DRENTI-616750 format. One line per 2 residues: number of its first residue (from 0); their letters; for each residue x, y, z negated of N, C-alpha, C, O. Coordinates in steps of 0.02 Angstrom, whole numbers, plus 50000, padded with zeros to 5 digits. Layout:
% residues N
NUM	A	X/Y/Z/X/Y/Z/X/Y/Z/X/Y/Z; ...
***
This chain:
% residues 183
0	MK	55271/52384/49310/55209/52354/49291/55164/52403/49254/55104/52405/49265; 55195/52443/49208/55157/52492/49171/55131/52546/49217/55076/52572/49207
2	KI	55170/52565/49268/55149/52616/49315/55088/52593/49354/55042/52633/49367; 55086/52530/49374/55029/52502/49411/54966/52506/49368/54913/52524/49392
4	RV	54972/52488/49304/54915/52491/49258/54890/52562/49250/54830/52575/49251; 54936/52608/49241/54918/52679/49232/54882/52704/49295/54831/52738/49290
6	VT	54909/52689/49354/54880/52710/49416/54811/52679/49424/54763/52712/49445; 54805/52615/49408/54741/52580/49412/54689/52612/49366/54632/52622/49386
8	II	54709/52627/49305/54663/52659/49257/54641/52727/49282/54583/52745/49277; 54688/52765/49309/54672/52832/49335/54623/52826/49393/54574/52863/49397
10	LL	54635/52779/49439/54590/52769/49496/54521/52748/49473/54471/52772/49500; 54517/52704/49424/54452/52683/49397/54415/52742/49366/54354/52748/49374
12	CI	54450/52785/49331/54419/52844/49300/54392/52891/49355/54338/52918/49348; 54431/52900/49408/54409/52944/49463/54347/52914/49496/54299/52951/49510
14	LA	54348/52850/49510/54290/52817/49541/54228/52823/49497/54174/52838/49521; 54236/52811/49432/54180/52816/49385/54153/52887/49384/54092/52897/49383
16	SN	54197/52936/49385/54175/53007/49384/54137/53024/49448/54085/53056/49445; 54162/53003/49506/54128/53015/49569/54060/52981/49571/54012/53010/49597
18	RA	54056/52921/49545/53993/52885/49544/53942/52921/49501/53883/52926/49519; 53963/52945/49443/53918/52981/49398/53893/53045/49430/53834/53062/49425
20	ES	53938/53082/49465/53917/53143/49499/53867/53127/49554/53818/53163/49563; 53878/53074/49591/53833/53053/49644/53765/53037/49615/53714/53057/49644
22	QD	53762/53001/49559/53698/52984/49529/53663/53046/49503/53601/53050/49506; 53701/53095/49477/53670/53157/49454/53633/53191/49511/53580/53220/49501
24	LQ	53663/53189/49571/53632/53222/49628/53573/53182/49657/53528/53212/49687; 53572/53117/49648/53520/53076/49678/53469/53051/49628/53420/53019/49648
26	GP	53479/53064/49564/53435/53036/49513/53366/53067/49511/53352/53114/49550; 53322/53042/49466/53254/53068/49461/53255/53143/49448/53298/53169/49413
28	GN	53206/53177/49477/53199/53248/49466/53239/53290/49514/53241/53351/49509; 53273/53257/49561/53314/53295/49608/53284/53293/49677/53251/53244/49696
30	GV	53294/53345/49714/53266/53350/49781/53305/53309/49831/53358/53281/49816; 53279/53305/49891/53309/53267/49945/53376/53296/49964/53421/53260/49987
32	SG	53385/53361/49956/53446/53394/49978/53506/53377/49935/53562/53395/49952; 53495/53342/49879/53550/53325/49835/53559/53375/49779/53601/53365/49735
34	KK	53521/53429/49779/53524/53478/49726/53470/53463/49675/53417/53436/49692; 53482/53482/49613/53431/53470/49562/53368/53508/49579/53369/53567/49596
36	ET	53312/53473/49573/53247/53503/49586/53223/53539/49524/53227/53511/49469; 53200/53599/49532/53171/53635/49476/53099/53613/49468/53060/53618/49515
38	PV	53080/53589/49408/53011/53566/49400/52962/53624/49411/52973/53680/49389; 52908/53608/49445/52855/53657/49459/52789/53625/49439/52775/53568/49455
40	LK	52748/53664/49403/52683/53639/49383/52638/53631/49444/52627/53679/49481; 52611/53572/49453/52562/53559/49505/52495/53556/49471/52480/53509/49435
42	EI	52454/53608/49482/52389/53611/49450/52339/53571/49491/52327/53585/49550; 52310/53521/49458/52262/53477/49491/52202/53471/49445/52207/53446/49389
44	SG	52144/53493/49469/52084/53490/49427/52051/53421/49435/52056/53389/49488; 52018/53400/49383/51982/53337/49386/51929/53336/49440/51922/53287/49475
46	LE	51892/53391/49447/51840/53395/49497/51869/53390/49568/51839/53360/49612; 51927/53420/49578/51962/53416/49643/51976/53343/49661/51965/53322/49718
48	VI	52000/53303/49613/52014/53233/49625/51949/53195/49635/51944/53153/49680; 51899/53209/49594/51833/53175/49600/51804/53185/49669/51775/53138/49697
50	KT	51811/53245/49698/51782/53258/49764/51815/53217/49819/51786/53211/49873; 51874/53189/49807/51904/53145/49857/51868/53078/49860/51871/53043/49911
52	VY	51833/53061/49806/51794/52999/49804/51720/53014/49815/51686/52979/49852; 51696/53067/49783/51626/53087/49787/51623/53160/49812/51619/53206/49771
54	PE	51624/53171/49878/51624/53239/49904/51562/53279/49883/51564/53341/49881; 51508/53245/49867/51446/53278/49847/51446/53301/49774/51399/53333/49751
56	AV	51498/53284/49736/51503/53303/49666/51509/53379/49658/51545/53412/49695; 51471/53406/49609/51475/53478/49596/51495/53492/49524/51514/53549/49508
58	AI	51491/53442/49481/51507/53454/49410/51522/53389/49375/51508/53334/49400; 51551/53396/49316/51559/53338/49271/51532/53359/49203/51538/53417/49183
60	EK	51502/53311/49167/51474/53325/49101/51500/53273/49053/51502/53213/49068; 51520/53295/48994/51543/53250/48942/51486/53202/48924/51429/53223/48918
62	SG	51503/53139/48917/51452/53088/48902/51482/53037/48854/51489/52978/48871; 51499/53058/48795/51533/53015/48746/51602/53043/48732/51619/53097/48755
64	SV	51641/53006/48694/51706/53033/48673/51758/53035/48729/51802/53077/48728; 51753/52990/48778/51802/52990/48833/51769/52989/48902/51803/52999/48952
66	WF	51705/52975/48905/51670/52969/48968/51643/53036/48992/51622/53078/48952; 51645/53046/49059/51615/53104/49091/51570/53079/49147/51590/53035/49185
68	KI	51509/53106/49152/51466/53090/49208/51483/53137/49266/51494/53196/49256; 51484/53108/49325/51495/53148/49386/51426/53165/49413/51385/53120/49424
70	ID	51414/53229/49424/51347/53254/49442/51347/53283/49513/51395/53316/49533; 51293/53269/49550/51286/53299/49617/51241/53361/49613/51219/53380/49559
72	AK	51228/53393/49671/51191/53456/49673/51118/53448/49649/51087/53496/49628; 51091/53388/49653/51022/53376/49631/51018/53356/49557/50966/53335/49533
74	RN	51075/53362/49523/51081/53346/49452/51077/53270/49438/51064/53250/49382; 51088/53229/49489/51092/53157/49480/51163/53138/49462/51211/53168/49486
76	YI	51170/53088/49419/51238/53065/49406/51255/53012/49457/51214/52969/49473; 51317/53016/49483/51337/52972/49538/51396/52928/49521/51415/52885/49561
78	GY	51426/52938/49463/51483/52898/49442/51509/52924/49376/51478/52966/49344; 51567/52898/49356/51598/52917/49293/51671/52936/49304/51702/52917/49354
80	AL	51697/52974/49257/51768/52990/49256/51794/52983/49185/51757/52993/49136; 51857/52964/49180/51893/52960/49116/51956/53001/49124/51990/52998/49175
82	SS	51973/53039/49072/52034/53080/49075/52078/53062/49016/52055/53057/48959; 52142/53053/49030/52190/53039/48975/52216/53103/48944/52254/53101/48896
84	KP	52196/53161/48971/52224/53225/48950/52226/53235/48874/52278/53255/48848; 52173/53223/48838/52179/53237/48765/52224/53186/48729/52243/53198/48671
86	FS	52241/53132/48761/52280/53079/48729/52351/53074/48756/52390/53032/48733; 52368/53115/48805/52432/53107/48841/52489/53151/48815/52543/53150/48844
88	EG	52479/53187/48763/52530/53234/48739/52598/53202/48725/52649/53233/48739; 52600/53143/48697/52664/53112/48681/52692/53068/48737/52745/53037/48728
90	II	52657/53064/48792/52678/53020/48847/52712/53063/48900/52680/53102/48936; 52778/53055/48905/52818/53097/48948/52844/53057/49008/52871/53003/49000
92	GY	52836/53085/49067/52865/53057/49128/52936/53082/49133/52973/53083/49084; 52957/53101/49193/53025/53127/49200/53031/53198/49173/53079/53214/49139
94	HN	52982/53240/49189/52987/53310/49169/52942/53329/49110/52960/53372/49070; 52884/53298/49104/52837/53318/49051/52780/53268/49049/52786/53212/49073
96	TT	52723/53289/49020/52666/53244/49015/52638/53228/49084/52646/53267/49131; 52604/53171/49089/52578/53147/49153/52506/53123/49145/52492/53064/49154
98	PV	52460/53168/49128/52390/53147/49118/52360/53120/49183/52378/53140/49238; 52313/53074/49174/52280/53043/49232/52204/53050/49226/52177/53061/49172
100	II	52172/53042/49283/52100/53037/49286/52083/52971/49319/52116/52951/49368; 52033/52937/49293/52009/52874/49322/51937/52886/49343/51896/52908/49303
102	IT	51922/52872/49405/51855/52883/49432/51824/52815/49446/51854/52772/49476; 51761/52807/49422/51726/52744/49431/51658/52757/49464/51635/52814/49468
104	DK	51627/52703/49486/51558/52708/49509/51512/52699/49449/51535/52697/49392; 51447/52694/49460/51398/52687/49406/51408/52621/49367/51388/52616/49309
106	NQ	51437/52571/49400/51448/52506/49368/51516/52501/49334/51538/52447/49314; 51550/52558/49328/51615/52563/49296/51670/52524/49334/51717/52499/49304
108	II	51662/52520/49400/51714/52491/49443/51759/52548/49466/51735/52598/49494; 51823/52540/49454/51871/52594/49469/51877/52605/49544/51889/52559/49583
110	KK	51870/52668/49562/51876/52690/49632/51943/52725/49645/51970/52722/49700; 51969/52758/49592/52031/52796/49602/52063/52811/49535/52029/52825/49485
112	VA	52130/52809/49535/52171/52833/49479/52218/52885/49509/52250/52873/49560; 52221/52943/49477/52264/52997/49503/52291/53038/49445/52263/53038/49390
114	ML	52345/53073/49458/52374/53117/49408/52337/53184/49407/52315/53208/49459; 52330/53213/49348/52304/53280/49340/52363/53328/49340/52419/53309/49359
116	SN	52353/53390/49320/52408/53440/49320/52470/53411/49286/52466/53384/49231; 52527/53419/49320/52589/53389/49294/52650/53425/49322/52645/53466/49367
118	WE	52707/53409/49293/52771/53438/49313/52815/53388/49350/52874/53402/49362; 52789/53331/49368/52829/53279/49400/52852/53300/49469/52820/53342/49501
120	ST	52906/53272/49492/52934/53287/49558/52886/53263/49612/52865/53205/49613; 52868/53308/49657/52822/53291/49711/52846/53232/49752/52807/53189/49771
122	GY	52911/53230/49766/52939/53176/49806/52928/53108/49774/52913/53059/49808; 52937/53104/49709/52929/53041/49674/52855/53022/49666/52838/52963/49669
124	TR	52812/53071/49658/52740/53057/49655/52717/53030/49723/52678/52983/49726; 52741/53061/49776/52723/53037/49843/52751/52967/49856/52718/52925/49888
126	KL	52810/52953/49830/52839/52887/49837/52793/52835/49804/52782/52781/49833; 52768/52850/49745/52721/52804/49712/52658/52796/49753/52631/52740/49758
128	ER	52634/52850/49782/52574/52845/49824/52586/52800/49885/52545/52758/49902; 52645/52809/49917/52661/52767/49976/52667/52694/49957/52652/52650/49997
130	QN	52689/52680/49896/52697/52611/49873/52631/52584/49843/52630/52530/49814; 52577/52621/49851/52510/52602/49828/52506/52590/49752/52465/52552/49728
132	FF	52550/52624/49716/52551/52616/49643/52484/52634/49611/52459/52597/49569; 52454/52690/49632/52392/52712/49601/52332/52668/49619/52279/52673/49588
134	NN	52340/52624/49668/52286/52579/49688/52284/52514/49647/52240/52472/49657; 52332/52506/49601/52335/52444/49560/52270/52428/49524/52255/52370/49512
136	WN	52232/52479/49507/52172/52469/49466/52108/52472/49507/52054/52455/49481; 52112/52492/49570/52052/52500/49611/52015/52433/49620/52046/52381/49630
138	GL	51949/52436/49615/51907/52377/49624/51897/52336/49561/51858/52289/49560; 51930/52355/49507/51922/52321/49443/51873/52359/49399/51868/52420/49403
140	TV	51836/52323/49357/51796/52357/49308/51842/52386/49255/51901/52366/49251; 51817/52431/49215/51858/52460/49161/51883/52404/49116/51941/52404/49094
142	KE	51840/52356/49101/51858/52301/49057/51913/52257/49089/51961/52239/49056; 51905/52241/49153/51956/52201/49188/52023/52238/49192/52076/52209/49182
144	AA	52020/52303/49206/52081/52343/49213/52117/52348/49146/52179/52346/49144; 52079/52354/49091/52110/52358/49025/52145/52292/49007/52196/52292/48972
146	AK	52117/52237/49030/52145/52171/49015/52202/52152/49062/52242/52108/49046; 52204/52185/49120/52254/52168/49172/52324/52188/49150/52334/52242/49123
148	KS	52370/52145/49162/52441/52161/49153/52462/52196/49217/52471/52164/49268; 52471/52262/49214/52488/52299/49274/52560/52285/49295/52601/52261/49255
150	AS	52574/52300/49357/52642/52289/49383/52692/52328/49342/52677/52382/49317; 52751/52302/49336/52804/52335/49300/52822/52400/49334/52829/52403/49395
152	AD	52830/52452/49295/52849/52517/49322/52916/52513/49357/52930/52552/49403; 52959/52466/49337/53024/52457/49368/53018/52436/49441/53065/52445/49480
154	SY	52961/52407/49460/52954/52384/49528/52939/52441/49576/52934/52431/49637; 52931/52501/49550/52918/52560/49592/52982/52601/49596/52992/52649/49558
156	TG	53024/52582/49642/53091/52609/49650/53091/52685/49653/53054/52716/49690; 53135/52714/49612/53148/52785/49616/53102/52829/49575/53113/52889/49571
158	AT	53051/52800/49545/53004/52841/49506/52984/52805/49442/52926/52807/49421; 53031/52772/49411/53017/52731/49352/52988/52771/49294/52941/52748/49263
160	YT	53016/52830/49280/52991/52870/49223/52918/52889/49234/52877/52883/49189; 52903/52914/49294/52835/52935/49310/52788/52876/49308/52735/52880/49278
162	AS	52807/52820/49340/52764/52761/49341/52751/52735/49271/52694/52717/49255; 52801/52732/49229/52792/52708/49160/52744/52752/49121/52701/52726/49085
164	AV	52751/52817/49129/52706/52863/49094/52634/52857/49119/52587/52859/49079; 52625/52850/49184/52558/52842/49211/52526/52778/49185/52468/52779/49165
166	VK	52563/52723/49184/52537/52659/49158/52515/52668/49085/52461/52644/49066; 52555/52701/49045/52537/52712/48974/52473/52753/48969/52429/52738/48928
168	NV	52468/52806/49009/52408/52847/49009/52346/52808/49029/52294/52813/48997; 52351/52769/49082/52295/52728/49105/52274/52679/49050/52215/52672/49035
170	NI	52322/52645/49020/52306/52596/48968/52272/52629/48908/52225/52601/48881; 52296/52686/48887/52266/52720/48830/52193/52738/48844/52150/52723/48803
172	VL	52180/52770/48900/52112/52793/48913/52065/52734/48927/52006/52736/48909; 52090/52680/48959/52047/52622/48970/52028/52589/48904/51970/52571/48894
174	NK	52076/52582/48859/52061/52552/48794/52013/52596/48753/51970/52570/48718; 52021/52661/48757/51974/52706/48722/51904/52701/48753/51854/52703/48717
176	AL	51901/52694/48819/51837/52688/48853/51799/52625/48832/51738/52626/48825; 51836/52571/48821/51804/52508/48800/51773/52515/48731/51723/52482/48715
178	KS	51802/52557/48689/51778/52566/48620/51725/52620/48614/51696/52629/48561; 51713/52656/48669/51668/52713/48668/51605/52698/48708/51608/52665/48760
180	KI	51550/52722/48685/51487/52713/48721/51473/52774/48765/51489/52831/48747; 51442/52761/48822/51421/52815/48866/51354/52839/48840/51310/52799/48824
182	Q	51346/52905/48835/51283/52933/48809/51239/52956/48866/51184/52981/48853
***
């Protein structure tokens, strides 16, 4: 009887060890091949993201403490942008900070939310994109988006750390935008 218990305990320990090793290979921050992914900085400029919404944009100008005007070649403003970058230092995704940019039209209706330069795993960022995570705020005014209870980051399988950090960044910059006037 004691031998059966000892064998059972040993087998359970082996199974637990194998399961932990398997999770280490498949967990966040790891590549598809099963090997740990080395974080790489993906440099993404705000203007680069803005041009995906407003191809005619040539510049951005500070317009208040968190607001930026998006400017075209004729010096007309065509929309707004908000960046969480100065406020995102303590908000860590899987690998590091996850600053975001929020692009709106002139009426402050959100057109796009995207990550700025970050160290997050490309595979997990793409997974969030495929699951339409970044579209959660599109079509809402800044005020509506700040009041909205966004989807739980846990509902975005496989990228929980990144999703949680992005949600925190979006919430911080939206709340700051509500308290700040556009100049």
